Every structure is written in C-alpha cells, then in structure tokens.
N, C-alpha and C positions, 0 to 999 in steps of 0.2 A: 601650277604653283600658287601657295597659297599666301595671299599678300591683301587679309583684310582688315591688317592693323599696323599702326605706323605709332614709333615713339614721339612723343612731342618734344623731346630734348636731345641734343647730342652729345655725346661724351668723347674725351679725347682720352684713349687708354696709357699711351706712352706716358705720359705724366701721373698716372696713377698709382699708387700702391696697391699691392695683392688686397690689404684689408678695403680699398677703397673699390676695387674691382669687385670684390666679394659683395660688399654692401650694394654696389650698385645691382650685380644680380638678381641679389635674392629681392629688390623692390623690383627689378624688369619681371620675375617670375610670380610676384603676387599679382601683377596685373595682367601676364598673358596666361596663365595657367586657368585662373576661373574662365577667361573669355574661350579658351580652346573647349574646354568642358561643355560649356554653354552652347558653343558651333557644334560639337559631335550630337549631343541631345537634340537640337534642332533637326540635323541631318537625319537621324534615327527617325524621329517623328515624321520625317519629311518622307522616307521611305516605306513608313508603316502607312502613312496617309495615302501614298503614292498605290501601295498595295490594294487598299481597303477601294479605293477609287478604281482600280483595275476591277475588281470584283462587283463593284455595282453596275460598271459597265457590261461586264458579262452575264450578269444577272438579266439586264434590259434586253441584251440581245438573245438571249434563252427566251424571254417573255415573246419576244418579236419572232421567235421561229428560226433565229439565224445560229443555228446549233453549233455549226463549225467553227465560227470565229468565236461563239461564247464559250467552246472546246478548249481554244486556244489558251487562253485567260482563267478558264478551270485548272487546266492542267498545269500552267507556270504557278496559279497559288498553290497549287495541291502539293507542287514539287519542293515549295517553301513550308509545308506543314501547315498550310491553312485549311483547317479541317475543313471549312465549309465549300473550299473550292472542290476536295476529293469529292465531298457527296455529291455536289452537282454534277461533276464528270461520270460519278456514279449513275446517277440518273440516264445522263444522255447513252451510255453503255447497256444500260439494262432495256431502255424503250427504244435502242437503235435508232436514235435520234444523230442524225451527221454523221454515223458510220456505220457499221454491221452490228447489229445485235450481239452483245457478248456479256453473259450472266455473270461467267466466271470471273472476268474483269472488273466486275461492276462488284463483284463480291470483296474482292481485293481492295478496291477503293473505298468501299463502305467501313470494312475492316479497319481502315487506317483513319478514316473519318471517323469513327467508333472511338477507336483508341486516342485520337487526339481531342476526345470529347463532344463531339457533336452527337447528340442526342439522336436526332434525325436520322443518322447514318445508322447507328443501332438498331435503330425501329426499322429501316428499310431492309435490315438484313437478315433481322430477325422473321419478317415479312417472307423472305425468301427459303429459309431454313423449315419454316412452319410450313409452307405452302409445297415446296418441294418439286418447283416447277424447272425442269432442266439441270436441277442439282438434287441428290439425293436429300430427301426429308430429316430431320434433324430438329425433335422437339424440345431435346434438352438445351440445344444451341439457343433455340427461339425463345424458350422459357428464359433463359440467363440474359438475353440482350435485352428482351420487352422489360424484365426488372432493372436492368442499369438503364434505360430509358424512362421509366417510369421513376425511377429513383431521383434522376436528373431533371425531373418537373416536366417531361412530354408526357400529358396525359393520354393520347393516343396509345403511347405504348402499356398504360396502365388499364386500359379497356382491352387490348387484345391478351393482355396477361389474363384477366378476367375472363375472358372466353374462354381459356386454355384450362383454365382452373373449372367453370361449367363444363366443359365437354368430360373432366376428368371426375365428376361430380362432388368436387370440393365447394360448395356451395354457398359457405360461409365466408370463406376468402374470396371467391369470386364475385360476391354482393359488396364486400370491403371495397374493392377495386373498382366497381362501378360506381359504387357510393363515392368514392375520391376524385373520379374521371368526373362524375355530373357535376360535383360542387366545383370544379374547375371548368363549368361549361361544355363540356364533351356530351350534349344532349341524347348521341343515341347512348351512352352509357344510364342515361336515367331512363330512356325507353327500357334498356335490357333488365334495369332494377327490378321496374315496376312490372314488367311481364314474369319475372321469377315469384313477387308477391301477389300477383292477380292468379295466377296459373295453379299454384297451391301444391303442385306435385311434388318438388322437392324440399321446401320449405311450409310451415304451416301458412295457411292462405291468408293473407292480409290487404283486404280491399283499400282500406283506408291509406296503408303505407303505399300500397302501388298508385294510389289516386295521386300522392302528393309528387312522387316521381315523374307520373305521366304530366302533370301540371308545368311541373319545372322543364320538363322535355317539351312539350307542347308551345310554352312562353318563347323558349329557344329556338324555336323553328323545326323541331324534329316532328315531320306530320305524322309518323307512325303513333307517336306519343297521343297525338289529338284523336286519331281513330280510336286508341285504346280507352282513353279518357271516355270518349262519348260512350264505350260499350259499357264502363262503369255506371255512367248517367243511367243507362238501360237497366241497370239492376234495381233501382229506387224506384219509387213511386210515379207512375208517368203523367205526373202534372204537365199543365201547358207549358210551365216554365221549363220544366225538366226536357221537355218534347224540344223545345225552340233552342235549349242550348247544345242538344244533340246534333239538331239539325246545323246549327252553326259549326261544330267542331268538325262534324262529317264534309261539309261544305269546303271548312280551310283545306282541310286535310287533301280533298280531292282535288280541288281547284291547283292546290301544288305539285299535285303528280304523284300521292299516295293512292294507288288505285284501289286499295283495301277500303279506304274511306269512299271512292265513288261506288263499291260493292255497299257496303251498307246503307249509304244514301239511297241507293236505289232500293233495297229493302224497306226504307222508309215509306220513299214514293209506290213502291208495289203493293204494300199493305195499307196504306193511307194513317201513317203512325207521326202525328206531329203536323202533317200535311195533307193538302187534298189528293186523294186517289190519284195516281197517274200514271199508267201503267206503260205509256208511251216514253214516259220521261224514264221510268225503273229500267225499261227496255234499252235505251242509249245508256244508262250508266252501266249496267251490266256488260254491254257489248263492249264500254271502252274499256272496261277493268280487264275482263274477258281478251281482249286485243293484247292489252299489255302485260299479259302474262299472268294477273290474279285469278287463279283457278277456281274461286267462290264463286266469283264474277261467271266463270263458263257454266258452273253448275248451277246458278240460278237461271241464267239463260236458258238451259238445255230443258229445265223444269218448264218455263212458259212455252218454251215450243212444244213441248211433249200435251202439255193440257189445252195449250190454244189460247192463251190469256194474253191479250194485247197484241197477239201474231197470228197469223193463220198456222192454224194446227200441221205439224210437220214434224213426225216421228223419228224420220231417218236424220233429220237435221239434230233433233233432241238427243239421238243418240251418239251423234259424231260429238258435239258438245261434252255428253257426260263422261264420253269415253277419254275426249282429251283431258277433261276434269281427273279423272281416274289414274290417267298414264303419268300424269304429273304427281300422284300421291296424295291427291286431295279426296280423303276417304268418305265424305258425303256423298261425292259424286260416284264412286265406286258404289257405295249404299243403293245410293236411286237407280244406278242403271241395273244393279242386282234385283233390284224392288220391281222392274218390269219385267222380269222373269217370274217371280214370287205371286205376282198380280195375274199372269198370264193374259195381259190385254194387249199383249202384240200380235198382229196378223202371223201368219205363216210364213209370208215374205218378208215382214219387218225381224221376225225371229230368228229367220236364216241371216238377215243383212248384219242383225245385232251380233249374233252369234260369229259370223265369219271377221267383224271388226276385233272381238274378242281374241280369236285364235291368230289375227294377223298382229295384233299387240302383243300377245305371249310370244310369237315366232319371233317376233322384233326384239324380244331382251326384255320385254317387261314382266318382271318375275311377279309380280303384286298379281296383275291382272293373271298370270298362270294360277296362282293362288285362288283367285277367285273363281275361276274357270273350274279348276279341281274340285270346287266346293259346290258348283252348279251340278257338276255329273255325278256327284257323290250321292246329291237330294233328288237327282233327277228332275231338277228345278227348269224347265224352258228346252230340255234336253231328255233326251232319252237316258236314264239312271245307268251308270257303267262305272262301277268300282275299281274295274281296272284302268280304265282311262283317267280315273278321277288319281288313282296314285302314281300314275306317271307323271300327271302335271305336277303333282306336290313332288315328286325326285326330282324333276327338273327346276323348279324353284328353289326347293332346298340345297341342292349341289349348287346354284347359284348365289346362295348366302342368303335367302329369303327365309327366316326365321320361323313366323309363321306357318308355314309348309312343313318345315322339319317337326313342330310340334304336332301337326296334323297327322303324318306319317306314323309317328310313334303311337299316338293315340286309335290309329286303326290296327296298327301290331297288336298294342294290349285288348283292343275291344272283340277283335274278329277270332282272338286266338291264332293266328297266324303263325305257321312255324319260324319265328325268328329269336334269336339269343336275347336273352333279359339285356346283354351287354351291348346290344346294338339299340335296343331302346334307351337304354341308358346315354348312350351318346348322343342319339337324336334329341332327348330332351335337353342334354347337355348344351348341344349345339342349338337348338334354340333358344334357350336361355343365356347363352354369351352372345347371341343375335339380339338380345334386347325384347325378345318375345317373354312378357310376365305367365302368361298361360305356360308356357314351356318350364320358366324356373318354378312355379307350382306343381307343376307335376313331376318335376324331379326331386323338390323337397316333398311330396309323398311318397315317392320310391326309398329314400333314406329314410324314411319314419318307419315305413311298415317294413324295411328290406326286403323289397321287392326287387329280386336279380342283383341287388348287390347289399353288402353287409349294411345293417341296422346302425345308423349314424344320426342321433336324435339331435348331436351338436349340430352339425352340418344342415340338417333339415329347419332347426330353429333359426339359424343365421339367414338361410334363405326365405323362410318366412318373414322374420324381421325385415329385411331389407324391402321386401315387397309390400309388407303393412307400411310401412315410410313411406314408402314411394306411391301411396293410395291405391294398391289393388288390395281390395276389401276381403275377398277370400280368404286370404291368408292370414290378416286379422282374425278370421272367425276360424281357420285349422291352428293359429298360434293359441287362442283361447282355449280349444280342445285340449291342448296339451298340457297348459297351466292346471286345467280342471282335472284332469287325471291325477297330475302331480301335487293335489289338493291346494290349490293356491286358487280358490274361489273369486278373492278380490282381484287379483291379477286378470282373471280370465274373464271376469263382468267387464272390466275395463276395455278388454279386447274387442269383447262381444258388442259393447255400447258403440265403439270405433266403427266396428265392421256394419251394424245396424245403421248408423246413423250416415253411412256412405252407401246405402239402400243395398247391402247385402242381406238378406233377408234369413239366411240359415242363422245370422250373427243375433238378430233380433229374437229368432226363434229358441235359440239357446239359453240368451239373457231370458226370457220370459219363462221357460222352464226353472232356470234356479230360483226365480221369484216365484213362483209358483209349487215349487217342491224342497226349496232349503229351508230348515228351520231355522237358520242363523240369520237367511235375508228374506225370509217369506214376505211376501206382501201382494195379495190377489190384485189389487189395482194395475199396480206395475205389471203383474203378468199379464194381465189383460191389454194394458196398453202397447207392449210390446209386439203379443201374439198379433194383435190387430195391425200393426205398421209392418210383419213379416208378413201378412197375408196380405195387404195392400202391395207389396212388393212381390209378389207372384207367387209365395210359399204355400203349398198347400196344407203343409203340416203346422203351419201356423195360423191357416184358416179353421183345422179342425180343432187345435188347441184354444182359438177364441169363442168357438162354436161351443165345445164342452164349456167353458165357464157363464155364457148363456144359459145353456143347457141345465148348470146347476145351481147360476146364481151366485156364484164365489166371487166376493167383493163389488158385484154390480148386479143390479136389478135381473133376476130371472127372465127370460123371453125368448120361448120357444120359435116365436115366428122368425127372431132374429137367426137364431140358431140353426133352424130349419135353412135358410136361406145361403146362410155359410157352409153348411154340410153340401147343398148343389153345388155352389160354387167348386167345391175341392172334388165332389163327385164328376162332374161334367170335365173335370182336368184327370179322370180316370183314377181316383184315390179309392180303393177300396176299402178304407176306414170309412172313408165320409159315407160313400154309397150304402154300407152297411148302418150306417147312424140315421142316414136319411132315411132308410127301410124302416127300421125301428120307429120313425118318426109318422111316417104314415099307416104303421100298422097300429098303433096306439092314438094316432089322430094328435099327435103334439106339435101344435103351432102350425098344422095344415089339416086338410080335411082327411078323416081317415079313408083310406083306398087301398083294401087286401091286393090288387091287381099291382098298383105300383109299388107297393112293399115287395110283392114277389119278384116284380123286373127287377128293383134294386140289389134285392138279395143275392139273386139269382147273377147279375153283373160283377158284384164283389165276391161272389163264389166261383166264378169262371178265373178269376185271378188269383185264384187262392186262398181267399180270406176264410179260415177256418170257423171262424165266428160267425162270418155271414152264411155260410152253407148250413152250421146249426139252426139258424135264425128261420132259413128258408125251408128246414128239416121240419122244423116245429110247426111251421105254418101250414103245411101239407099234411102233419098228423094231428093238428087241430082239427082244421076243415071249417073253420067261423067265416074268415075272411074269403077264403078259393075253397073250391072243389078238394073236399078231403081226398088224397091218396095215399094210403099206407104203406103201399109197396114203393113209392118214390120216396117218401120218407126213409123207410126203412134202408134204402139203398145210400142217400146220403148220412145216414148215422153211421151208417158201417164204414162210408169212406172216413170220414171224419173221426170213427173211433180208431181206426187204424193209426191214426195220424196222433193217438193219444189225446184226445179231447174228450174227455170223462163225462161230461152230462151227455153227450153223443151216445156213449157207452151204456148210459143209465136209461135213458130214454129208449134206446135199442132195446134191451132188458125188459123192459115196461111191455115193449109190445110183444116179444116174445111169451111173456108171462101171462099177458090177457089175449094172446091169438088173434090179435088185430090185423088181418090182410095174412097171416100166416098161421101155420100149424101151431098151437100152444107147444111149446117146451119149455119146461121150468129148468132145465139143466141148463140151458142155454142162457138162460135168464140169469140162474145164480150165478153162472164163471162171467157174464157181462156185468153183474152187481160186483161182483169181487174185484174186477179188473178196474170198474169205475171208482171203487172205493178209494184207490190212489190218491183221487183229485176231486171227489165231490162226496160230500157230507151226505145228501141224500141217499144216495148208492150204499153208503155203509149203512145206514139204516134199514133200507130195502133188503140189501144182503143176511142181514142179522134177523130180519123178521122171517126171510126164507129158512134159515137155520135152525130157527126157535119151531118151525111148522113143522120141520123133516124131522126133529128129535119128539 
C-alpha cells in the first residue's frame, strides 16, 4: 500500500456542499498528482539504474572469468532488450565460455544486439559471416554489417570494410576507410594505408604519403608501422643520423614483439650498417624472428648456415631453414633454395637430401614447391632433365590451383607443339590468369590479340594489357604500346613505352628509342641513344646493337668505334647474330679494334651458322678476297650459292663474277649472264654487269 503522503488538514464532508467538495478535490489533486508523477519517474530511474548496476556487475564477473554468473545477468538484460547484454551473452556462446560453444546461438544474440543499436554486435556478426567458420560464408551480409558498424562510429568496422574493398581491388574506397579509421586512432589502419602507398602495385607509389601514415601508426604503438617507417628511412642517403633512426625504430619494433623488425635489425648487425658488425647478434635476431614465424628470418638464417658466417657451416640445416621459408610462401627462400641447385655447389649427398625435402614438401601438398620442382626437372638443374616428370609436377600443382604451374603447362604445349587443342591452351592461360598469375594473363592477352586458337578480340586483349600495366606488369605496357603504335597513335605508344622502360622492361626502352631514331615527327638522336643505352643495361641485346650503331655512325653523339665494338661484343656473346656480324666487320676493317682476319672469319662463321645471310655473304667475300685469310674460291662459291638461292642479290653478283673470270671454276659466261640477270633484281652493280655482257654479245 502506498502511504507516502498525508493531507495536512481534515475535512467534514457531511456538512459540505457539492461545490465545496469539488473545490476541495481540485485542491487535493493539485497536490497529489504531481507527487505521484514524480514518484513514478523516480521509480523508473531506479529500475534503469538497477539494470545498469546489474550489467556492471555482469561485466566485472566476465572479467574475472566467472562466466556462468555473468551469463545470468547478461541473459536477464538481453531479455529486457538491453543491446550490450545480448552482445556479451553472444560472446560467451561464441567462445564456449561457461557452456558449450554455439555459433548459431551467438549469431542470433549478435543479430538482436545489432538490431538494438549495438555497433559491436554488428561487427562481431560481420566477422562470423566474413570468415565462414561453422557457418556458411556470406560476404554481402558481412559488408552490410561492417558498413553499419562503421557508420555508427565503430572504426574497427571501417577497417574490416576497407580490407574487403582491398581484396576486391577497390583501392580508392579501401584507402578512404583506412584513412577514416587511422584518423580515429585505429593504428593498424595507418599501417595498411601506408603499405598501399609504399607498395605502389595498386596505386601510384607515394613514399611521402606512406611515411606520414607509418609515423601515425608507429606513434600510436603499431609496431609494424615502425618497421615500415625504418624501411623508408633506408631509401634515403644513409647518413649517421638516418642509420641511428632506423636502428631506433627497428629496435622499438623488435622489443615490442614485431619479429619482422627483429629480422631487419638482424640485417643491420649482419652487414654493419649503422652499428658495429656483429654476426652473433644477427644470428640471435634471425633465430628469434624465425622461431616466431617470420620467414624472412628463416631465409636469412639459412643463408648464414650455408656460407658459415658467424656459425659453423651446415648445409643440411641451411636447406631445412630455406625449405621452411619456401614452404611458408617466402619467395626469397624458394629462390635461394633453387640457387643452390643452379650453382651446383652441393655435394651429391646434400643434393639428394635437398631433393628429398623438395619431394616431401610437394607430396605433403605444398603446390608452390611442386611448381619449383617442376622447373628444376624442366631445366635439368641439380637433377637429370626430365620433361615428362616436370609436366606431371606442373599438372599436380595446376590441378590444385597453383596458377604459375597452369601457365607453365600452357607454355610447354605452345612451344613444344604438343598435340593439344588450342582450346585447352586457352583454358590453361585463363585459369592461370584467374588465379592471379600475371604471366598467364599476359599470355592470354597475346592469344586474343593474335587470334591464336580463339577469335581475334583486340578489345579483350587491350583490357587485359591495361589491367596488367596498371598493376605494374611492364611487359603489358610495352605490348599495349605496340598496339597503339600500329594504330597510328605514337604519342600514346611512347607514353606506354616510357612507363615500361622506367620499370626496367627493356623492350619498352628499345621501342621508344626506335621511334626517336626513325620518326620524322619525334626525331631525337640523343634521346634515341639514351633509351637504347637504358635497354642495353637492362639486358636487351637489340638495344645494345642500337646504341652500338649510334656510336658507329656518330648520330647525335660523338662517333666512337671502340665503344661500338664493345657493345657489339656484348650482344654477340649473348648469341645475337646481327651483333656478331657487325663485330666481324669491325675486325675485318680494324675499326675500334686491331684488324684481325681470323677473328673476323670466326665471327662471320658464328653469325652465318645462325642463318644470318649478310654474315654469310661477308664470310664468302673474306674467302673470295683472300687478303686477310687464305683465299678459297671454292668455299666462297659454295657460300655465295647458298645465299643467292635465298635471293641475296649481292651474292648472286659476286658468284657471277667468279664464273665470268673462272676463279677456281671453269669459266662460263652463260651462267655468269644468268646470275647477273637474277642479281639485277636487287643489285645495281649486277645490272651494269649484265648490260656489259649483253653489249659484248651483240
């Protein structure tokens, strides 16, 4: 019974009129009604406060690990539509704390909590849908829930949403979300944004922008950002101040448990960069990083064990470490492991041991290693060459989804003219491309461009090339440039060649140099020389010949026969027959080198054996002339005959002269006349000789 209030005055209702009673009641209600309203409000606040107090108690129990007691409070609050209660109860079911793990029940509780406005519940539910653990994966729902949590101010939701957009290659949207989360002190997002700018594979590289994000992340305690910031410092001039800053950042990162930082710190001690060289310290850091799952540390440690730097040389241990690194997908580890085969520095016993490890890893399902193993058998490196075994390994890897292996198989089918349908090759390149192998995509684009086994589809080819070029695959930029050049758009072509060349694709340099050297609209011999030189430095022998020709002729730069000869030699040593022929000419005429008939003969022969018709002709002239080597008209005639049949008209003319003069053969004017007539189709001297014989005949 409620008896909180008493009237201060008594009334006698018997002697009171109706109006008086009414007046009295009005006065009474004026006092009581507000008091009752106040009482109800206080009571409501009391219950709400009591509810929150219960929730606080539940959270305290939760922290103490008293999950069963906490669950009772969370359950009661969730039943009263308290969003936080539903979320924490969902956590208990998801993690199996206090009772059996039940993801389905957790999802229902998160769904209710999310519907009641708890952004953490939305986030947790999104994680379940994204990861698909014990429930079907649903990325659309995950994205929607992350968006909801992000829009409601949960910046971790923004970060996860950014990660989804990054996986879907929407880098612009991804960066926006990372930047939003980073500005709200989610420092892992600062790291993620910085890496995108630093990497430069998905957008234009911007080291300055990357550095700003790494500074924010590192200052906020994200140790990975400290490591990347130190890496950026490593790109600048290595002054003592810069070295000390790098050392400080790597040490901060490593001491905090970022083992990539430990690896980099180990590298500084190994090489003595900014610190006194200390192999023992380096080994300790590499060991720590490797043991904690940082595979770069395993690779570095394996290298030291192999060469015996700071430790006793131990090839088997080195191989184990490199294989561990390679198995984990650390490409340098795979490369270094393969390098041991290429150098052939292993003993027969070690070679067998390493090969056994490779096979064991492949048999265990490591498809990257199967692909590497296939390459070894294809090249015969460290093993007997076995194309069939190589192909079987590639097929195993490809069937398991290893994109590089699919590309390798298709390339084998194309090059070796194996009896495979064009459709099968197309399917393999398509599979490789869809699996993320850029070489596979490039080869697929080539098929569409040339119409090899598929209907010509220039637009599809261009689309693939453009995507590859934007993603940093330089060969595609060059291929795209060739298409635009053929389409009479040299400006666009030159822009693409420049991009390819700047990324060390030598064919791009060569094509750009050729335009500058031959185009009337863009003629610039100096630029032509610059780009030929750049292409040559990147390993393109045609570019070496191009710059050699410029030195030889003195176009735009000072003529220099010595430099020209050295460049021709570089290309000839790489079996370029054009260069061998040009170098042979240099030795024959003593230009930039000491005149030497024997060397000229050797070089012309090498080029001629590679079916270089001009070199064959020059060799024949050398035999015919007999000034620098022993004259051999028969040998000369044999070579002239071969090249004349290939319609090299200078050979036909010289062959005719031999028959006309009877040099080493019976004189025969009829044969000479017929040869002069044939040669007249492309040699003006032959035409004059033919006319002379005709006049003499008349």
